N, C-alpha and C positions, 0 to 999 in steps of 0.2 A: 502494499502500501505506499503510495506518494504520502509524503507530508508538506503541508505548506512551509511556505516561509517562515510564519508565525510559529507554527510547532517547532521548525528544524531551530530557530533562535532557544524557544524556552527548554525545550530538550540539550541544550549546548550549557547556558549558564546557568539552568536552574539543578545544576547538581547538587548534593547536600555537599556541603564546607564540612572539612578534618577541624575538630574542636582545636581552639588557639590556647596553647600552653604557656603558659606564664615561665619563662625559665630564667626571667630577674626572680622572682617567686622561689621559686624552687633550690635555685642557687642562695639565696636570701636563706632561707630557712635549713640551708647543709652547714653555712658557715656559720648561724647562731644557736645551731643543735651540735655543736660539736662533741659531746659525751652524751651517748642514750642510753648507757644504762651506768649504772657503778661498776657493770662487769666489767667493760669495756676496759676501766684504767687497768693493764698489766704491770707488775713493777718493772720485770725487763725494759718494757717500754720506755716506761717512763724513765727511768735511771739513765738511759741511753739519752732521751733527746734532753736532760737535767746537763748531762754531763758534757753533750756536744756546745748546749747554749753557755754552759760554764766556759769550756773552751774558747768562743768566738769572742765572750766580753774580754778575757784575761788578752789574746791577739791584738783584738783591737784597742789597747789600751797601753799594751806597749808597740806597736805599732805606730798610736797617735805620738806616745814619747818620743821615740827615735827617729820618727819622720819629721818631724816637722810639722805638727798639727794636723797628717792625711791619715783619714779612716781607711781601712784595710779590710772592714766586715760593711759598717756604713755606709753606704753611698751618697744616702742623702744628703750628706753634710759636703760631699763633697762635690754635688752636684748642686749645691747651694753657693759653693764659692765660684766653682768652673761660672755661673752666669756672673757673677757679682766682679769678678775680673776681666770679664767680654767684655761689660758694660765699661770698666775701667781701660778697656783696651790694653792691658798689659798679659802682652801675648804669650813672653817666656812663662809666668806664672799660669795663665791657661793651659798650657801648654803641661806641664806640673801636674797641672789638676786631672786631666785625660788621663794621663799613665796608669794610674790605679780605676779609671771605669773601666778603660780598655782592658786592663788586664783580668780583671773580676771576670766583667760580661764575658770574653774567649771563653777562658775557665770554663766559667756553669756552662757556657754553649758546648763546649766539648765532650766537657762532664755528662751532660744529658744524655746526648748522641751518643756515645759510649756504653751508657746504662742501658738506654732505651735496643740498642744495638745486641746489645750482650746478654743481657736479661735470659735470653732462651739457652745459652751455651751453660751458662754460671746457674742453672736452676733457679732462678731469680735472687740467689746472694749474691748481691751487686753493689754493696756498700763495702766489702772487706779491699777491693783493688783501690774504689778511690781516694777511701781514709787512708790507706800507706801512704800513696801518692801523696795526698795532702801532709802528710805527715815530715817524706823525703823535701818537700817545699821548705818548710819552715823550719828545717834542719838549716838548710841554703841559705835559710832568713835572717836565723842568730847567726850565723857564723858569718854573714857581709858585712862591707862594710860602707860603703857608700850607699847614699840615700835611694838614689835610683835603681839600683838595683835589690834592694830590701825591698820597694814598694813593690818592684815584678814578683818577686820570689813570696812577700807575705798577701798580696792581693790577688796572687792568682792561687795561693793558697786556701784564702777565704771564696773564690769562685767556685774550687772543688768543692768545700765543704757545704755552699749553700745549694749547689746540683744533685747532690749524694745523696741523702735523705730529708723527705718532707713530711711525710706524714708519719705519727704519732697515736696509737690509740684508736687509728682507723679516721685522725680528725689532720687535715691539712697544719704542719706548724713548720716556720721560720727559722730554725737555730742559729743563722749568720746577724741577725738581726732580728730587735722586738720591737718596732713599731706597729706591725699587724697582731702583735700579742696581745700589747696593750690595750687596744682597739677589742679586738676579742675579750679581753678582762671583763673592761665596761662594757662591752652588750652583755656576755653572761652575768655580771653582777647587777646588770638593770634589771635581766629577764627573774632574776633571784629575787629582788626586792618585790617586782610585782607580784610574783605569784605568792610569795608569803600576804601580803597586802589582799591578794583574792584570796588565802587559806587555799590553793588547788595544789599546795605540793611544790619546794620547788630545792632537792636533792638535787637532781640533774644538773641544773643551773649553777650552782651553789661549789658544785663538786669542779666543774668548769671553772668557775671564778677563780676557787683557787687553784688549781692547775696554770694558768694562764699566769696567777700572779705568782708562780713558785716557780718560771720558766724566767720572766721576769729577773727575780730574785737572783736567779743563776747566774746570768750577765753583769749583773751589778756586782754581785760577789767574785764572779772572775776579770773584773775590770780592779776591783780593789787587789786583788793576788799580786794581779799583770806588775802594778803599779809598784807593790813593795817585794817581791821576788825581782824585778826589774834594780830595785836599790842595793838587794844583796847581790844576788849572779851576775850582773850586766848583760848585755845583748844575749848571751846563753840562756837567759829564762825564759824565751822562746821554747825551747826544746822541749820546758817540762808540760808545754801542751799536748804533748804527742803520747803521754800516759792516757788521757781519755779515750782520745784519738783509736789508737790501737784497743785500747779496750772495750771499744762500742766494736771494731773490727773484728775481734774474738769474739763476740756475743752473736753477731750476723753469721759467722762462721759455723760455731756452733746450735744456730739454730733459735736459740731463745729468745731474737725477736719476730717480732709480728710485721713492724715498721716496714714500709714499701721505701721506694727512692719516688 
């Protein structure tokens, strides 16, 4: 049977439309509810995240003190300084500020590519090799004598650090910097307070807030230790950060962790 032009138009354009998925809400919910139940907090994962965050604060403090105010893990400060010196057209300092950013991003990119490509070959136990490489770079950083060389080794090590492990207890946590951790802490605390007011139960959000606060405290504690030990051991104090890195690598090899890269 032949269809009229109007019928063909209706059959073509009046088809049922697929439901609209609000990805913003879904992603927001995933980030807002990081700890789904108390059982999700496993001690091996928690200890690994705390040790890696402690090491980041430790190296960032030593790098800041040794390298003329350069952050080797926290790239926000370097980006702000880059913008200010660009406005002043102070090009030598601009190049100086670009170096840690370039090393951090390039090493993070290479780490992610190697992890994603090598995961099937290593049965998904992919944390140990990059953490070992990071420890080697930290040894070179400790032995470096020039500022530019130190920036290269330290920022590259922190890029590897940021790209290696980013999920603990089933949630995304970046152990190389803590700005996102503070945001998640405030969100979890706000949700916990609202739940208390509404008397709907706030255990999960309270636990998440404590978890994020602990990570921030580990970063600060690492910075304190970096300052104190740098005064005692000098530049070679950076080698001490290899201890928690190798400990987490050992935990990954022995399959104690459920963390994922």
